[in-house]
N, C-alpha and C positions, 0 to 999 in steps of 0.2 A: 706146617705147610711151607714148602720152599718152591719158588719159581725158578725154573731152569732156562737160561738163555744160551742157545747153542749156535755157534757159528759153523755153517756147513762149508767145508773147504772146497768141495767139488763145485758148489754153486759159485763160489768166489772165482774159481778158475774159469768156468764157462762164461762168466760175464766179462772176462778179459782182464780181471785185476791181476797184476803181477804177483805171482806166488813164489815164495822161496822157503825152503825148509827152515831157514834161520828165523822166520816169523812164527813158525808153529808154536814154540814154547810161549811166546807172547800172547797168542790168542787163547791158549789153554789156561794161562794164568789169569787172563781177563775173565774168562768164563767162571773160573773158580771164585774170583773176587766178587763178581756179580751175584753168584749163588749165595755166598756167605753174607754179603751185605743185605740182600733182600730177605734172606731167612732170618737174620738177626732183627731186622726191622719189624718183622711180623711177630716175633717173640716179645720184643720190647717196644711198646707203642711209641710213635713219634708225635702223636697228636696230643690233644688236651687231657687225655687220660693217662699219660705217662707218669709213673711215680717219680717224684723228685724229693730232694732234701730229706733223705732217710736219716733217722736218728734213733739211737738206742738209749734207754734209761731203765731204772728200776722203780716200779711201783709196789713190788712185792719182794720176796726174799731173793737176794742175788744168787743163792745156791740153786734155786728151783724155778726161776722165772726170768722173763725179759719182756719189756714193753717196746714196741716198734711204732714209730710215727712216720708219716710221710705226707706229701701234698700232691694233689692233682689239680690242674686248671679247671677241669670239668668233673661233674659228678660221675660216679661209677655205680654199677649195680650192687657191689658189695666191697667190703674192706677185708682182705684176706692175707694171711701170712702162711706160706707153705714152708715147712722146715723138716729137718731130719739130721741124723748123724753122718750121712753121706750126701753128696751133691745130687743124688736121686730124690732127696727130700722124703716125701711119702706121708707126712702128717700135715694137718691144716688147723689153723686157728682163725676164728672170725671175730672182727671187732666192729667199729662204727666209723662212719664218715660224717663229719659235721661241717656245714657251711657256716662260716663265721664272718660277721659283718666287717670286721677289721681287715680280713684277708681276702684276696681274690682266690677263687677256687675252693677246694674242699680239703680239710685236714682229716687225716685218717689215723686211727689209733687201735692197735691190737695188743692185748696182753697174752703172752704165751706162757702157760703155767704147766706144772707137773713135769718139769725138766729134771734131768739127773745132774747132781753136783759134779764139778770138775770135768765137764764134757764140752767138746767143741760141737756146735750145731751150725749147719748151713741153712740159709733161709733166703727167701725172696718175698717181696711185698707187692700187692696190686689187686687185680680182679681177674677171675678166669675168663670173662668175656672180653674185657678191654686189654688185658695183658699185664705182665709182671715186670718188676725191676730185674736187673741181673742178680746172680746169686752172690751173696756175701756170707760171712760167718761171724760168730761170736762164741765166747767160752763162758760157761757158768762158773761161779765161785766154787772153790773146793769144799768138800764136806768137812775137812779138818783144817785148822790153821796151818799155813805154810808161808814162806817168804813171798812177798809180792811187791810190785812197784806201781805207784800211781803218779800222775803228773798234774801240774797246776799252773794256771795263769789267771790274771784278772784284768779287767778294763781292756777288752779285746778289740771290738770294732771291725771294720773292713779295710783291707789294704795289704800292701806287700809284707809288712812286718807281721801283721795278724795272720796272714796265710802261711808265712814261714814258721811261725810258732806252732801252728796246727801240724805241719809236716814234721817238725823237729820233735815235738812232744810224742807224736804217734810212733816215731822211729825208736823211741825208748821202750816200746812194747809194754805199755802200761796195762794194768787190769781195768782201769777206768780213769777218767779225767775230771777234775774239779775246776769250775770257773768261779772266780771270787766276785761276781756281780759285774754290772755294766757290760752287757753282752754285745748288743748290736749297735747301740746309739741310734736307734731308728727315729726317735723324736716324732712318732706318729706316722711315719712313712712306711707303709707295708712293704714296698719294694726293697727297702734296706734290710728288713728282717729276712726276706727271701734270699737276698744276696748273701747275707751273713750265714744262713743255714747251708747254702750251696758251698760257701767257702769252708764250712766246718765239716761237710759231709764225708770227706775221706776218713776223718776220725770218727764221726758220730755214727756211721753205719757199721763200724768195726768194734767199738767199745762204748760202754755207757758214758754219757756226759751228764754230770750232776752239778747244777749251778746253785750259787747263792743269789739271793735277790739284791740288786743294786738300786741306787737312786735313779739311774737312767732307765730302769724298767718301769718306773712310775711316770708314764707318759701323760702328764697333766695337760699338755696342749691339745690332746684329743678328747674333747669333752663329751663326745658321743658315746664313750665307752667307760666302764667302771675302771677303778684304779688297778693297774697291773694287768689289764685285760689281754693285751697281746702276748705277754709272757706266759700267763696262765693257760691261754688257749693253745699256744704253739709248743708247749712242753708238757710231758707226762711225768709227774713226780709224786712221791708218797704224800698222802693227805696230811695237812691241808695245803700243801704245796708251797706256801710262802715260808713255812718252816717245817723241818722234817729231820729224820735221821735214818741211817742205814748201817748195817754191819758188814764188814768184809774181813774174813779171817778172824783174828783176835783184836781187831781195831773197830772202834765205833766212831762214826762221823756224824756230827750234829751241826746243823745250820739253822740260823734264824734271820729274820728281817731286821737288820741293824738300823734301818731307816724308820722303824716302828718299835723301838725298844721300850717305849712307855706303855705299850699294849699289855694290859695285865694278864689277859688270857694267854698270849704268846709267852710271856716271861714266866708264868706259872708252869707252863709246859716245859720250858727250857730248864728251869731249876729241877723239876721232877725228872726230866730225862737224864740230866747229869748225875743226879742222886742215884737213880736206878742203875746207871752205868757203873758207878763205883761199888754198888752192891752185887753186881753181876760178875762172878768170878771168871767167866769166859771172856770178859773184856779186859785186855791187857793195856791197850793204848786208847786214849781218849783225845780225839782231835776235833776242834771246833773250827768251822770256816764260815766267814761272814764278809760283808762288803766293807764296812767302815772300820778302820783301825782304832785302837785305844791310844797308842803312843806313836808319835810321829815327829820328825824334825823337818818335814817338807816346808818350804817357804810358803807362808800363807795358810798352811794347814798343820798347825801344831797339835799337841795332845787334845783329844776329844774329851773334855772334862765331864760333860753329862753322861757319856757312854762309860767312862771310867767309873763314875759314881754308881752307875746302874749295874755294872757287870764284874768289876775287878774282884770284889769279895766272893762272888760266885765261882770265878775261875780258881781262886785260891782255895776255897773251901773244898772243892771237889777235885783238886789237884789235876786240872786239865794239863795234858802234856804239851800240846801245841795249839796255838791259835793262828790261823791263816786269814789274812785280810787283803783287800785291794784299795780302791778309791784313789790313793795317791799313786801317780804314774811313775813309780821308781821301785827300788828294792831297799828295804831296811829291816834289820833283824836285831832284836834285843838279846841281852843276856837272860838267863832264867831269872824271873822276877817274882818276888813275894811281897805283897803289900806295896807294890810299885817300886820296890828297891831291889838292887842286884843281890841275888841269893847265891849265885855261882859266877865267879869271874873267869876270864881266860877264854881260850878257844875250845875248851872241852877235851875229851867227851864229858858231857854233863850227866849227873845222876838223876834218874827219874824220881819225881815226887818232891824235889827240892827246887821249886820255882817253875813258872810258866814261861815258855819261849813264845814271843810274839813276832810274826813275820808279815811284812807287807810285800806282796808280789803283784804290783800293778803295772808291770811292763809288758802287757800282752799285745800292745800294738798301737795305742794312742800316743799323742804327743806327751813328752816327758815333763816332769816337774822337778824343779831345782830344790836343793836343800838349804837350810840355814847355814851360816858360816861355821858356827861351832857345833861340834858333835856332842850330843847329850851323853851323860855318864852311863845311861842305861843301854846305849846303842853299841852293839858289837861290830856291826858291818852295815854300810850303806853305799849305794851307787845308783845313779840315775841312768839306766840303760835298759833297752828292751831285753827281756829274759823270760824264762819259764822255770818251774821247779820240777825236780825229779826226787821223789821220796821213796825210799826203800824201807819196808816194814818187815821185821823178823822178830822172833821170840826174844832175842837178846838186845836188839837195838832199833832205834828209829834214826835213819840217816837221811838228812835233808841236804840237797845240793841245788844251788841256783846257777843256771847256765846262761851265758850271754847268747842272744839270738844270732849275732853276727858270725861267731865262729865256734859256738858250743864250748867255749872255755868256761871253767868254773870260777864264778865270781865270789862264791861263798859256799862253805860246807861245814856242817856240824853234826854231832851225834848225841843222842840221848840213850843212855844205857839202862836197861830194865833192872839189872841187878839180880836177875833170876839165874 
C-alpha cells in the first residue's frame, strides 16, 4: 500500500500563489520522495515491531542451512523468514519468538534448511502482519572444497575502533567471521548488548558470525540469571553452544570454553572432536579458536600455565594447524611449537604437521595491553595495535595476515603449506 500526495498546480495558481515553470520539477520531486518514503515506511515498520539487529549463524550444515536471529521491541504474531534465489523471494520458514527476562522485547530465531550448496539466497525477516526487514542476502558453503577467506578479531566492544573493524573485515568479502570471545562487554547491561548487535549488523546480516565464549560473557554481576544467559539467549550456535564445531570446505573449526577448561564433559568432547577430525580424510585443516591464549608476553598476563598443562599435549597429539585466541588486547604470534618449543624457525612458509602456530588477536576495539620488555624465544611477531585477521584457506596453504585497523597495512603474515 502506498499513499499518494499530489500537489494540484491549478489550485495553487487560483489561490494566488506565484507559479513559475522553474518550480515544477521541485514539486514533482517532492511528490516522488513523499510517495517513496511513505511506501517504504509501510513495508518496513517503524514502531516496536520493526526487526532490528539481524544476525546470521550456523546451527546446522553450512552447505544447506542458515539460522537468522533478530529482535523486536514488541511481540509479533509470528517469526518468519522469507527467502529465495531472487529478490522476489517466494519461500518461507517459520521459527519462534521468545521473550527473555534479560532483554527488552522479543528475540526471534528461524532456521532455514534444505538450501542448495554454493548458492546466493535473498531473505528478509519479520512478520507478515507487522512487517519485514529490508532484503539482504547470504551464500551457502560450496558443495566441494574451494579456496575461501574468513576474518577474525577478538575483544571487540563498542566504539569507533570496534565499528571500523566490522567495516574493514566485511570489506574483505569473507565467507564468515570468528570472534575470539569478549563480545560486547555488557556487564549485565542489556542496552550495551543491543548497541553492540546494532554495530555488528552490517556484517552479521550478510555473513555468519561464529564466536568463542569469553570471560566477559560470564556476567556474574547479574545474579538474576544463569551463567552466560545473555550470550546463550542472543546467539544461535550449534549445541551445546558453549563449545561446538563446524566444517567449511576442507577446514574444521573447533571452539571450546577456555574459561571452563576443567569441565570433564567439555574436554572429553574436545579431545574426541580433534581425534575424529584427524581420522576424517575430508578435513585438511584443523583450526581451534578460543578466548584465552596459552602463550603470551603481555605485561601482567604471561603464559597461562594451567591452560598449557590442560591442552598443549592435546594440540600436539592431533597436530592442530592453528590456534586462535584473544583475551590480551594486542597481537602476538608464535613460531610453530611442539612440546612448547620452537619446531620451525624463521618467517616461513612453515610445513604443516610440524608444530602448532598460536596467534593472539585481541585488538578488536578495546584498550590495548603492553608487552614485557623482552621478547620470548617462541614469539615470531608481536605488536600492540588495533587490528583484525584475514585468513585465506586453500588446498595448498593456509595464509594468515594481520592488518592494522588504522590503515589496513599488514603487521604480520605467514603461511602454512599443506605439502599436498
